C-alpha positions as CSV (number, residue, x, y, z in Angstrom):
1,M,-34.5,25.2,34.0
2,D,-32.2,25.2,31.0
3,E,-33.8,28.3,29.7
4,I,-34.0,30.1,33.0
5,V,-30.2,29.6,33.4
6,F,-29.7,30.6,29.9
7,Q,-31.4,33.9,30.2
8,F,-29.8,34.7,33.5
9,F,-26.4,34.5,31.9
10,N,-27.3,36.2,28.5
11,N,-29.6,38.9,29.7
12,T,-29.2,39.5,33.6
13,L,-25.6,39.4,34.0
14,A,-25.0,41.2,30.8
15,N,-22.6,44.0,31.1
16,P,-19.8,45.5,28.5
17,Y,-17.0,44.5,30.4
18,L,-17.8,41.0,30.7
19,D,-18.8,41.1,27.0
20,I,-15.2,41.9,26.3
21,I,-13.9,39.0,28.5
22,F,-16.2,36.4,27.4
23,V,-15.9,37.4,23.5
24,F,-12.1,36.9,24.2
25,L,-12.6,33.5,25.8
26,T,-14.9,32.0,23.2
27,S,-12.8,33.3,20.2
28,K,-9.2,33.1,21.4
29,G,-9.4,31.2,24.8
30,Y,-7.3,28.5,23.2
31,L,-4.2,30.9,23.9
32,I,-4.5,30.8,27.6
33,F,-3.4,27.1,27.3
34,L,-0.2,28.1,25.6
35,P,1.5,29.0,29.0
36,F,0.4,25.8,30.4
37,I,2.0,23.8,27.8
38,I,5.4,26.0,28.0
39,Y,5.4,25.4,31.6
40,L,4.7,21.6,31.0
41,Y,7.7,21.8,28.5
42,F,10.1,22.6,31.3
43,L,8.6,20.5,33.7
44,M,8.9,17.4,31.8
45,R,12.5,16.0,31.9
46,D,12.0,13.6,28.7
47,K,11.5,16.1,25.7
48,R,10.7,13.2,23.6
49,A,7.8,12.3,25.8
50,F,6.8,15.8,25.7
51,F,6.3,16.0,22.0
52,A,5.0,12.5,22.1
53,S,2.3,13.9,24.4
54,M,1.6,17.1,22.4
55,V,0.8,14.7,19.4
56,V,-1.8,12.9,21.7
57,F,-2.9,16.3,22.8
58,T,-3.4,17.3,19.1
59,I,-4.9,14.0,18.1
60,A,-7.4,14.1,21.0
61,I,-8.8,17.5,20.1
62,C,-9.3,16.4,16.6
63,L,-10.9,13.3,17.4
64,N,-13.2,15.0,20.0
65,D,-14.2,17.9,17.6
66,W,-15.3,15.3,15.2
67,I,-17.2,13.1,17.8
68,S,-19.0,16.3,19.0
69,T,-19.8,17.3,15.4
70,E,-21.5,13.9,14.7
71,I,-23.4,14.0,18.1
72,K,-24.8,17.2,17.1
73,G,-26.4,15.7,13.9
74,I,-27.8,13.1,15.8
75,F,-29.6,15.3,18.3
76,E,-30.2,18.1,15.9
77,R,-31.1,20.5,18.9
78,L,-31.6,24.1,17.7
79,R,-29.4,27.0,19.2
80,P,-31.1,29.2,21.8
81,C,-30.2,32.2,19.8
82,L,-32.3,30.5,17.1
83,V,-35.4,30.0,19.3
84,H,-35.6,32.7,22.1
85,Q,-35.1,36.3,22.2
86,F,-31.0,36.7,22.9
87,R,-28.9,39.6,23.2
88,D,-26.7,39.4,20.2
89,V,-23.0,40.0,20.8
90,I,-21.1,37.6,18.0
91,G,-24.2,36.4,15.9
92,C,-25.8,33.1,15.8
93,S,-24.5,30.0,14.2
94,S,-26.9,27.9,11.8
95,S,-25.3,24.7,13.1
96,Y,-26.8,22.4,15.9
97,S,-26.4,23.1,19.6
98,M,-25.7,19.7,21.4
99,P,-23.1,19.6,22.4
100,S,-20.9,22.6,22.5
101,N,-17.7,21.8,20.7
102,H,-16.0,24.9,22.3
103,S,-16.7,23.2,25.8
104,S,-15.9,19.8,24.6
105,N,-12.5,20.8,23.0
106,A,-11.6,23.0,26.0
107,F,-12.1,20.1,28.5
108,T,-10.4,17.7,26.3
109,A,-7.3,19.9,26.5
110,S,-7.5,20.7,30.2
111,T,-8.0,16.9,31.0
112,I,-4.9,15.8,29.1
113,L,-2.9,18.8,30.5
114,F,-4.1,17.7,34.0
115,F,-2.9,14.0,33.5
116,L,0.5,15.3,32.0
117,S,1.3,17.7,34.9
118,K,1.6,15.2,37.7
119,R,4.5,17.2,39.2
120,A,2.9,20.5,39.2
121,R,1.2,22.2,41.9
122,L,-2.7,21.6,42.7
123,F,-3.3,25.2,42.2
124,I,-1.9,24.9,38.3
125,K,-3.9,21.9,37.8
126,A,-7.0,23.8,39.1
127,M,-6.4,26.5,36.8
128,V,-6.3,24.4,33.8
129,F,-9.9,23.2,34.6
130,T,-11.0,26.8,35.5
131,V,-9.9,28.1,31.9
132,A,-11.9,25.2,30.3
133,F,-15.0,26.1,32.7
134,L,-15.1,29.8,31.6
135,I,-14.7,29.1,27.8
136,G,-17.8,26.8,28.3
137,L,-19.5,29.5,30.0
138,S,-18.7,32.2,27.5
139,R,-21.1,30.1,25.1
140,V,-24.0,30.5,27.4
141,Y,-23.2,34.0,28.2
142,L,-23.1,35.0,24.5
143,G,-26.4,33.3,23.9
144,V,-25.0,30.5,21.3
145,H,-25.5,27.3,23.6
146,Y,-27.7,26.1,26.6
147,P,-26.0,25.4,29.9
148,T,-26.8,21.6,29.2
149,D,-24.9,22.0,25.9
150,V,-21.9,23.1,27.6
151,I,-22.1,20.3,30.4
152,A,-22.8,17.6,27.8
153,G,-19.5,18.9,25.9
154,A,-17.6,19.0,29.2
155,L,-18.3,15.2,29.7
156,I,-17.7,14.0,26.2
157,G,-14.3,15.9,26.3
158,I,-13.3,14.3,29.4
159,L,-14.1,10.9,28.3
160,V,-12.3,11.4,25.1
161,A,-9.2,12.9,26.7
162,T,-9.2,9.8,29.0
163,A,-9.5,7.2,26.4
164,S,-6.8,9.1,24.3
165,I,-4.4,8.9,27.2
166,Y,-5.5,5.0,28.1
167,G,-5.0,4.4,24.2
168,F,-1.5,6.3,24.0
169,N,-0.3,4.1,27.1
170,K,-1.3,1.0,25.5
171,L,0.3,1.8,22.3
172,T,3.4,2.9,24.2
173,H,3.5,-0.5,26.0
174,H,2.8,-2.6,22.6
175,F,5.4,-0.4,20.9
176,R,8.0,-1.8,23.1
177,Q,7.0,-5.1,22.6
178,R,6.3,-5.1,18.7
179,P,7.3,-1.6,17.2
180,F,6.5,-2.2,13.5
181,E,3.2,-3.9,14.0
182,T,2.3,-1.1,16.2
183,V,3.2,1.6,13.9
184,L,1.3,-0.3,11.2
185,F,-2.1,-0.9,13.1
186,F,-2.0,2.9,14.5
187,S,-1.2,4.2,11.1
188,T,-3.9,2.2,9.4
189,I,-6.5,3.2,12.0
190,A,-5.4,6.9,11.8
191,F,-5.4,7.3,8.0
192,S,-9.0,5.5,7.9
193,L,-10.3,7.6,10.7
194,F,-9.0,10.7,8.6
195,R,-10.5,9.7,5.5
196,I,-13.8,8.8,7.2
197,Y,-13.9,12.3,8.8
198,Y,-13.2,13.9,5.5
199,I,-15.7,12.0,3.6
200,R,-18.3,13.3,6.2
201,H,-17.0,16.9,6.2
202,G,-14.7,17.6,3.8
203,G,-17.2,18.9,1.2
204,L,-16.3,16.7,-1.4
205,D,-19.2,15.5,-3.5
206,L,-19.5,12.5,-5.4
207,S,-17.6,12.4,-8.6
208,P,-19.7,12.0,-11.7
209,D,-18.4,8.3,-12.1
210,E,-19.1,7.4,-8.5
211,A,-22.9,8.8,-9.0
212,H,-23.0,7.0,-12.3
213,Y,-21.9,3.9,-10.5
214,W,-24.6,4.3,-8.0
215,E,-27.1,4.9,-10.7
216,W,-26.0,1.3,-12.1
217,S,-26.5,-0.1,-8.6
218,R,-30.4,0.8,-8.7
219,R,-30.5,-1.1,-12.0
220,P,-28.6,-4.6,-11.1
221,D,-27.4,-6.3,-13.9
222,W,-24.7,-8.7,-14.9
223,S,-22.4,-6.0,-16.5
224,Y,-22.9,-2.4,-17.8
225,Y,-22.1,-0.2,-20.8
226,S,-18.5,0.8,-20.1
227,K,-17.3,-1.3,-16.8
228,G,-17.7,-4.7,-15.2
229,P,-20.5,-5.1,-12.6
230,L,-18.6,-5.3,-9.2
231,V,-18.4,-1.8,-8.6
232,A,-22.2,-1.4,-8.7
233,W,-22.9,-4.4,-7.0
234,L,-20.8,-3.2,-3.8
235,I,-22.5,0.3,-3.9
236,G,-25.8,-1.5,-4.0
237,L,-25.0,-3.5,-0.9
238,S,-23.5,-0.7,1.0
239,T,-26.3,1.6,0.2
240,Y,-28.9,-1.1,1.2
241,L,-27.5,-1.5,4.4
242,L,-26.5,2.4,5.2
243,G,-28.6,4.2,2.8
244,N,-28.1,6.7,-0.1
245,T,-25.3,8.7,1.5
246,V,-21.9,9.8,0.2
247,L,-20.4,7.7,3.4
248,A,-22.3,4.6,2.4
249,I,-20.6,4.7,-0.9
250,R,-17.1,5.8,0.1
251,I,-16.7,3.6,3.3
252,L,-15.7,0.9,0.7
253,S,-12.7,3.1,-0.5
254,V,-11.6,3.5,3.0
255,I,-11.9,-0.6,3.6
256,F,-10.3,-1.5,0.3
257,H,-7.5,1.0,0.5
258,A,-6.5,-0.2,4.0
259,L,-6.6,-3.6,3.0
260,S,-4.2,-2.9,-0.1
261,S,-1.9,-1.2,2.2
262,L,-1.9,-4.0,4.5
263,L,-1.3,-6.5,1.7
264,L,1.4,-4.5,0.2
265,Y,3.3,-4.3,3.4
266,N,3.1,-7.9,3.9
267,L,4.3,-8.9,0.6
268,T,7.1,-6.4,0.6
269,K,8.2,-7.8,3.9
270,Q,8.4,-11.3,2.4
271,I,10.2,-10.1,-0.6
272,A,12.7,-8.3,1.3
273,R,13.7,-11.2,3.3
274,L,14.9,-12.9,0.3
275,T,16.5,-10.0,-1.3
276,L,18.3,-8.7,2.1
277,K,19.5,-12.0,3.0
278,N,22.5,-10.9,5.3
279,G,20.3,-8.1,6.9
280,H,18.6,-7.9,10.2
281,P,15.2,-9.5,10.6
282,D,13.7,-6.2,11.1
283,D,15.0,-4.6,7.8
284,A,12.4,-6.5,6.0
285,K,9.7,-5.0,8.3
286,R,11.1,-1.4,7.6
287,C,10.8,-2.1,3.9
288,G,7.3,-3.3,4.2
289,L,6.4,0.3,6.3
290,I,8.1,2.4,3.5
291,A,5.7,0.4,0.7
292,F,2.9,0.9,3.2
293,F,3.4,4.8,3.6
294,S,4.2,5.1,-0.1
295,L,0.6,3.7,-0.8
296,Q,-1.0,5.8,1.9
297,I,0.5,9.3,0.8
298,V,1.5,9.0,-2.8
299,P,-1.3,11.1,-4.8
300,L,-1.7,8.5,-7.6
301,F,-2.7,5.8,-4.8
302,S,-4.0,7.9,-1.9
303,V,-7.1,9.3,-3.9
304,Y,-8.6,6.1,-3.8
305,G,-8.7,5.9,-0.2
306,I,-11.6,8.7,-0.3
307,V,-13.2,8.2,-3.8
308,F,-14.8,5.0,-4.4
309,T,-14.2,4.2,-8.3
310,I,-13.2,1.1,-10.3
311,D,-9.5,1.9,-9.7
312,T,-10.0,1.6,-5.7
313,L,-11.1,-2.2,-6.7
314,L,-8.3,-2.5,-9.2
315,L,-5.7,-1.5,-6.6
316,F,-6.7,-4.0,-4.1
317,F,-7.3,-7.0,-6.2
318,W,-4.2,-6.4,-8.3
319,T,-2.2,-6.2,-4.8
320,A,-4.3,-9.3,-3.6
321,S,-3.4,-11.1,-6.6
322,L,0.2,-10.3,-6.4
323,F,0.3,-11.7,-2.9
324,A,-1.5,-15.0,-3.8
325,F,0.5,-15.2,-6.9
326,Y,3.6,-15.0,-4.8
327,K,2.7,-17.5,-2.4
328,A,1.3,-19.8,-5.1
329,T,4.8,-19.8,-6.9
330,Y,6.8,-20.2,-3.8
331,N,4.6,-23.0,-2.6
332,N,4.8,-25.1,-5.5
333,G,1.6,-27.4,-6.3
334,D,-0.4,-26.1,-3.2
335,Y,-3.8,-25.6,-5.0
336,R,-5.1,-23.3,-2.4
337,Y,-3.0,-20.2,-3.2
338,W,-4.0,-21.1,-6.9
339,F,-7.6,-21.4,-6.2
340,L,-7.3,-18.1,-4.4
341,L,-5.4,-16.5,-7.3
342,G,-8.2,-17.6,-9.6
343,L,-10.9,-15.9,-7.4
344,L,-8.9,-12.7,-7.3
345,I,-8.2,-12.3,-10.9
346,G,-11.8,-13.1,-11.7
347,F,-13.3,-10.4,-9.4
348,G,-10.6,-8.0,-10.5
349,L,-11.9,-8.5,-14.1
350,L,-15.5,-7.9,-12.8
351,A,-14.1,-4.4,-11.5
352,K,-11.9,-3.4,-14.2
353,Y,-10.9,-4.9,-17.6
354,T,-7.3,-3.6,-17.1
355,M,-7.0,-6.7,-14.7
356,V,-6.1,-9.0,-17.9
357,F,-2.5,-7.3,-17.8
358,F,-2.1,-9.2,-14.5
359,I,-2.6,-12.6,-16.5
360,V,0.0,-11.2,-19.2
361,C,2.4,-10.3,-16.6
362,A,2.1,-13.4,-14.5
363,F,2.9,-15.6,-17.9
364,I,6.0,-13.3,-18.6
365,Y,7.2,-14.0,-15.0
366,L,6.7,-17.8,-15.4
367,L,8.4,-17.9,-18.5
368,I,11.2,-16.1,-17.0
369,A,11.7,-17.6,-13.8
370,H,9.7,-20.7,-13.1
371,R,9.1,-22.3,-16.8
372,T,8.4,-25.7,-15.0
373,I,5.2,-24.3,-13.3
374,L,3.9,-23.7,-17.0
375,L,4.0,-27.4,-17.4
376,K,1.8,-28.0,-14.5
377,P,-2.3,-27.8,-14.2
378,Q,-2.3,-25.4,-11.4
379,P,-1.9,-22.1,-13.1
380,Y,-4.4,-23.2,-15.9
381,F,-6.8,-24.1,-13.0
382,A,-6.6,-20.4,-11.8
383,L,-6.9,-19.1,-15.2
384,I,-10.3,-21.1,-16.1
385,L,-11.5,-20.2,-12.8
386,S,-11.0,-16.5,-13.3
387,L,-12.6,-16.7,-16.6
388,F,-15.7,-18.7,-15.2
389,I,-16.0,-15.9,-12.4
390,F,-15.8,-13.3,-15.5
391,S,-18.5,-15.0,-17.6
392,P,-21.5,-13.0,-16.6
393,V,-19.7,-10.2,-18.3
394,I,-19.1,-12.2,-21.4
395,Y,-22.7,-13.3,-21.4
396,W,-24.1,-9.8,-21.2
397,N,-22.0,-8.3,-23.9
398,W,-23.0,-11.2,-26.4
399,S,-26.6,-10.1,-25.3
400,N,-25.8,-6.5,-26.0
401,D,-23.9,-6.6,-29.3
402,W,-20.4,-6.7,-27.6
403,V,-20.9,-2.9,-26.5
404,S,-18.2,-2.9,-23.8
405,L,-15.7,-4.3,-26.5
406,R,-16.8,-1.4,-28.7
407,H,-16.7,1.1,-26.0
408,T,-13.0,0.1,-25.0
409,A,-11.8,0.1,-28.7
410,G,-13.2,3.5,-28.8
411,H,-11.9,4.7,-25.9
412,A,-8.5,3.7,-26.8
413,N,-8.9,5.5,-30.2
414,I,-8.2,2.1,-32.2
415,E,-10.4,3.2,-34.8
416,E,-7.8,6.1,-35.7
417,G,-5.2,3.6,-36.4
418,F,-1.6,4.0,-36.0
419,K,-0.2,7.5,-35.7
420,I,2.5,9.5,-33.7
421,S,1.5,12.0,-31.2
422,L,4.3,13.4,-29.3
423,S,1.9,16.0,-27.6
424,S,0.0,13.0,-25.9
425,F,3.3,11.2,-25.3
426,F,4.8,14.1,-23.2
427,E,1.2,15.1,-21.7
428,F,1.3,11.3,-20.1
429,I,4.9,11.5,-18.8
430,G,4.0,14.8,-17.3
431,S,1.0,13.4,-15.6
432,Q,3.1,10.5,-14.1
433,I,5.6,13.0,-12.5
434,G,2.6,15.0,-11.2
435,V,0.7,12.2,-9.7
436,L,3.9,10.5,-8.5
437,T,5.8,13.5,-7.4
438,P,8.9,14.6,-9.2
439,I,11.3,13.0,-6.6
440,L,9.5,9.5,-6.5
441,F,9.2,9.6,-10.2
442,I,13.4,9.5,-10.5
443,M,13.6,7.2,-7.6
444,L,11.6,4.8,-9.5
445,V,13.6,4.9,-12.4
446,M,16.7,4.6,-10.7
447,A,15.2,1.6,-8.8
448,F,14.3,-0.2,-12.1
449,V,17.7,0.3,-13.5
450,K,19.4,-1.5,-10.1
451,L,16.6,-3.9,-9.5
452,K,16.3,-5.2,-13.1
453,D,17.8,-8.6,-11.9
454,R,14.5,-8.9,-9.8
455,P,12.2,-10.8,-12.2
456,F,8.9,-10.8,-10.0
457,I,9.2,-6.9,-9.7
458,F,10.2,-6.4,-13.2
459,S,7.8,-8.7,-14.6
460,F,4.6,-7.0,-13.0
461,S,5.9,-3.3,-13.6
462,M,7.5,-3.0,-17.1
463,P,4.9,-4.6,-19.3
464,V,2.0,-2.4,-18.0
465,L,4.2,0.8,-18.0
466,C,5.9,0.1,-21.6
467,F,2.3,-0.5,-22.8
468,F,0.9,2.7,-21.9
469,V,4.2,4.7,-22.7
470,L,3.8,3.3,-26.3
471,K,-0.1,3.8,-26.4
472,S,0.7,7.4,-25.2
473,L,2.4,7.9,-28.7
474,Q,-0.8,6.9,-30.4
475,G,-3.1,8.8,-28.5
476,K,-4.3,10.4,-25.1
477,V,-3.6,8.2,-22.0
478,Q,-5.1,9.1,-18.7
479,A,-3.0,9.4,-15.7
480,N,-4.5,6.5,-13.8
481,W,-4.3,4.0,-16.3
482,A,-0.8,3.0,-15.8
483,M,-1.3,2.6,-12.0
484,P,-1.1,-1.2,-11.8
485,G,2.4,-1.1,-12.9
486,Y,3.6,1.1,-10.1
487,I,2.2,-1.3,-7.3
488,S,4.9,-3.9,-7.6
489,A,7.3,-1.2,-8.5
490,L,6.7,0.2,-5.1
491,I,8.1,-3.0,-3.6
492,G,11.4,-2.6,-5.4
493,L,11.6,1.1,-4.7
494,S,11.1,0.3,-0.9
495,I,13.9,-2.4,-1.1
496,H,16.3,-0.2,-3.0
497,W,15.4,2.8,-1.0
498,Y,16.1,1.0,2.2
499,K,19.4,-0.4,1.1
500,G,20.5,3.4,0.6
501,L,19.0,4.3,4.0
502,T,21.3,2.1,5.7
503,V,24.4,3.5,3.8
504,S,23.7,7.3,3.7
505,K,21.9,9.9,5.5
506,R,21.2,11.7,2.1
507,E,19.0,8.8,1.3
508,S,16.7,9.3,4.5
509,R,16.6,13.0,3.5
510,I,15.4,12.1,0.1
511,L,12.8,9.8,1.6
512,L,11.5,12.5,3.9
513,S,11.3,15.1,1.4
514,T,9.4,12.8,-1.0
515,F,6.9,12.0,1.6
516,L,6.4,15.6,2.7
517,I,5.9,16.8,-0.9
518,A,3.5,13.9,-1.3
519,L,1.4,15.2,1.8
520,L,1.6,18.7,0.7
521,I,-0.1,17.8,-2.7
522,N,-2.6,15.9,-0.7
523,L,-3.4,18.8,1.5
524,V,-3.9,21.0,-1.7
525,G,-6.0,18.7,-3.3
526,L,-8.2,18.2,-0.2
527,Y,-8.3,21.9,0.9
528,P,-7.8,24.0,-2.3
529,H,-9.8,27.0,-1.1
530,F,-7.3,27.2,2.1
531,F,-4.3,27.4,-0.5
532,H,-6.3,29.9,-2.7
533,I,-5.7,27.5,-5.7
534,P,-7.5,28.7,-8.8
535,V,-10.3,26.5,-10.0
536,K,-8.8,25.7,-13.2
537,F,-5.5,24.2,-11.2
538,D,-7.7,22.4,-8.7
539,P,-7.6,18.8,-9.2
540,S,-10.7,18.1,-7.2
541,H,-13.0,20.7,-8.9
542,R,-15.0,18.2,-10.4
543,L,-15.9,16.8,-7.1
544,R,-17.4,19.9,-5.6
545,G,-20.3,21.9,-5.9
546,W,-23.0,19.3,-7.1
547,S,-25.0,19.0,-3.9
548,N,-25.2,23.0,-4.0
549,L,-26.4,22.7,-7.7
550,A,-28.9,20.0,-6.8
551,G,-30.3,22.4,-4.2
552,D,-31.0,25.0,-6.5
553,V,-32.6,22.7,-8.8
554,D,-34.7,21.1,-5.9
555,I,-36.2,24.7,-5.2
556,I,-37.5,24.8,-8.7
557,R,-38.4,21.1,-8.8
558,Q,-40.6,21.4,-5.3
559,G,-42.2,24.5,-6.9
560,L,-43.5,22.5,-10.0
561,L,-44.5,19.4,-7.8
562,K,-46.7,21.5,-5.6
563,R,-49.2,22.0,-8.5
564,D,-49.7,18.3,-8.5
565,E,-48.2,18.1,-12.2
566,P,-45.7,15.3,-12.8
567,L,-42.2,16.2,-14.3
568,I,-39.5,14.7,-15.9
569,I,-35.9,15.5,-15.3
570,F,-32.9,15.0,-18.1
571,S,-29.8,16.3,-19.0
572,D,-27.4,16.1,-22.1
573,S,-24.8,14.5,-20.0
574,Y,-24.9,11.1,-17.9
575,Q,-22.6,12.8,-15.2
576,V,-25.2,15.5,-14.8
577,A,-28.1,13.2,-14.9
578,S,-26.4,10.8,-12.3
579,E,-25.5,13.6,-10.0
580,M,-28.7,15.1,-10.1
581,A,-30.5,11.6,-9.5
582,F,-28.4,11.2,-6.3
583,Y,-28.5,14.8,-4.8
584,L,-32.1,15.7,-5.3
585,K,-34.5,14.7,-2.8
586,D,-36.1,11.4,-2.9
587,N,-33.7,10.2,-5.8
588,P,-35.8,10.7,-8.7
589,K,-35.2,8.7,-12.0
590,T,-33.3,11.0,-14.3
591,Y,-32.5,10.6,-18.2
592,S,-29.4,11.5,-20.5
593,I,-30.8,12.6,-23.9
594,N,-28.6,13.0,-26.9
595,L,-28.4,16.5,-28.4
596,T,-25.2,16.5,-30.2
597,G,-24.8,13.1,-31.4
598,R,-22.5,12.1,-28.7
599,R,-21.1,8.8,-28.0
600,M,-23.2,6.0,-26.2
601,N,-23.6,5.7,-22.5
602,Q,-25.4,3.4,-20.1
603,Y,-28.6,5.4,-20.0
604,D,-29.0,4.6,-23.8
605,L,-29.3,1.1,-23.0
606,W,-32.0,1.4,-20.3
607,Q,-35.4,2.9,-21.0
608,N,-35.7,5.4,-23.9
609,P,-36.7,8.7,-22.1
610,M,-39.3,9.0,-25.2
611,D,-41.0,6.1,-24.1
612,E,-41.2,7.2,-20.5
613,L,-42.5,10.5,-21.6
614,E,-45.3,9.0,-23.5
615,R,-46.3,6.8,-20.3
616,L,-46.4,9.8,-18.2
617,R,-48.3,11.8,-20.7
618,N,-50.8,9.0,-21.1
619,Q,-51.2,8.8,-17.3
620,Y,-51.3,12.3,-16.5
621,G,-52.0,14.1,-19.5
622,K,-49.6,16.9,-18.8
623,I,-46.0,16.7,-17.8
624,N,-43.7,19.5,-17.4
625,G,-39.8,18.9,-17.9
626,I,-36.4,20.3,-16.2
627,F,-33.5,20.1,-18.4
628,V,-30.0,20.7,-16.6
629,G,-27.3,21.2,-19.2
630,S,-23.8,20.0,-18.8
631,T,-22.5,23.6,-20.0
632,R,-23.8,27.3,-20.2
633,L,-24.6,26.7,-23.8
634,D,-28.4,27.5,-24.6
635,Y,-30.4,24.9,-26.0
636,S,-33.8,26.4,-25.8
637,S,-34.2,26.3,-29.7
638,E,-34.1,22.5,-29.1
639,F,-37.3,22.6,-27.0
640,A,-39.1,25.7,-28.6
641,H,-41.8,23.9,-30.3
642,R,-42.1,20.8,-27.7
643,C,-43.3,23.0,-24.9
644,D,-46.1,25.6,-24.4
645,R,-43.8,27.9,-22.3
646,I,-40.1,27.9,-21.5
647,E,-38.1,29.8,-18.6
648,K,-34.3,29.9,-18.9
649,K,-31.9,29.9,-16.0
650,M,-28.2,29.9,-15.2
651,L,-27.2,28.4,-12.2
652,D,-23.9,28.2,-10.9
653,L,-21.8,25.2,-9.6
654,S,-19.9,26.7,-6.6
655,H,-18.1,25.6,-3.3
656,K,-16.8,27.9,-0.7
657,N,-17.8,31.0,-2.4
658,R,-15.9,29.9,-5.6
659,V,-17.7,29.5,-9.0
660,I,-16.7,26.1,-10.6
661,N,-18.8,26.2,-13.6
662,S,-22.2,27.5,-14.9
663,H,-25.1,25.4,-16.1
664,F,-28.0,26.2,-18.4
665,L,-31.5,25.2,-16.8
666,L,-34.6,25.1,-18.8
667,I,-38.0,24.6,-17.5
668,C,-40.2,23.3,-20.1
669,Y,-44.1,23.5,-19.2
670,N,-46.5,20.8,-21.0
671,L,-43.5,19.0,-22.4
672,T,-44.8,17.0,-25.7
673,S,-41.5,15.3,-27.0
674,L,-37.5,15.2,-26.5
675,P,-34.8,15.9,-28.9
676,H,-33.2,12.5,-28.5
677,R,-30.6,11.6,-31.4
678,R,-29.0,8.3,-32.0
679,A,-25.5,7.8,-30.7
680,V,-22.8,7.9,-33.4
681,S,-20.0,6.5,-31.6
682,Y,-18.8,4.0,-28.6
């Protein structure tokens, strides 16, 4: 029956006049809702209620569009224009068919407008649904959806709209009773949902580091070459439960970032209560919200709500440790908080070694403000507990020639000795202005000057920031390395900023400008193609195009596998090898060979690729190889005497029709050996 009705609308009713009408409805039908919205503006007496309703209207349509897209992926129903002979008017999309997003979005809009226009005439209410019906019908007439797709979309749209209105009414009720908690709850859910949506549909592939940590998770160990094991353990758990998908890995970033923001809100609120002694009880909550939104929006922190790296975990464990340490020092003698602090610091060290700065900062604070606590056993109990949790890393390094210590020393350029590098210093300062936004950077400096009498905030910020400023005079410092020092600084900034907000409107304009600039930077990073940002200025270009590159490699790989000849996949870069392992079908084992005497990486500590090659040759007699280079450099001379025949290709790493990079690919038939050199540095 679905096909019969489809053919009736697509072919039997076809005529050029209806073509014009239905093409307009399917492409510009949303414009017909504008007169209803304008009518609603004049109909509603409370303009604030109108604008609040429009926010709900927008959120509901976005949420509905996302839900409908996810449902399409569940049903995977092909569009009728891909299955049947149809009259082509607007072409045929390759996406799935059930349900119709056009129909679903139209009925979401019409349902909300229907509920909002209580005082309108019945004729106008009926017209709203008529528009939605005609938009849905246009999808069948143009041959891109079955009738049941449209019906399913209409039902989903009505349900989402009804749920959105119900949720808005509930939020409004709770906002009147507990405004700050309601804003906090709604904002946390909204930010988290957007991040999940972007992870699913934003076109951002795993970063090389994320893919490499996933490779670690496939080989569980007590520690790894460059980092502690916690990131690999967590990825291993999430992928075991949810499968080897990008969402399974990055859902951890959404969870940990949300928890970090809530902890910072709570800690800022408690510190503000002591700082703003003569203020209103709600003033502390307002300070907490400023800190919360800063962590959610400022680029230095917001990126870790989407990308799951060791810095996501460091952000959480540093913030949680701050909270536990604050409670421990103000609940003198309570072992519960010291025990919690020891656990958090220990797991923080398992995530990133930079967590050791927390121990230094805590000692400085106790030396300044609470010397008597240093004479008690509680802080030493917490320290011993944290080292006990960290002990697997110590044991692993003892068993592996202290390779992590050697890597950290090499990464910090210690072997180069002391030198002055003004270029790296100014590069570091510039990077901090960029990741914090210029206004926020200036405000942080001002807050430090005015809050220097606050030892808790000062002790957990200045030692870290001063260390990396001095380190930048000796060598390159990455923009994110000083991130822990800004966490407590946000607390001081929020309190200082709120004091200004209560005195001058100029401060509120500065706050709004800072958040708007931060939002704009985030949008540029998330959607660079929309803003036509050149690749070299795109901060996210290293996270795009890997799945496309792996797709091209997979076509070549599947062609070789059809011959029933085994093959080995390798690269001269651990980043490329990790990306190929994740994005190639069946997640094959890949290898990183050393062509240029590069520094060591984790692949060098695993099975030697030459040993694996020999094992496969002994088992199968003949093996082929695919080499995916990290650059466009031609390395065929390295393999000329190791293969019977060589094919060379150049593959583009591209996204949204933008070429990000080009990679040299080499197919080696009957591979006999690999040009693998020993690493010359750590």
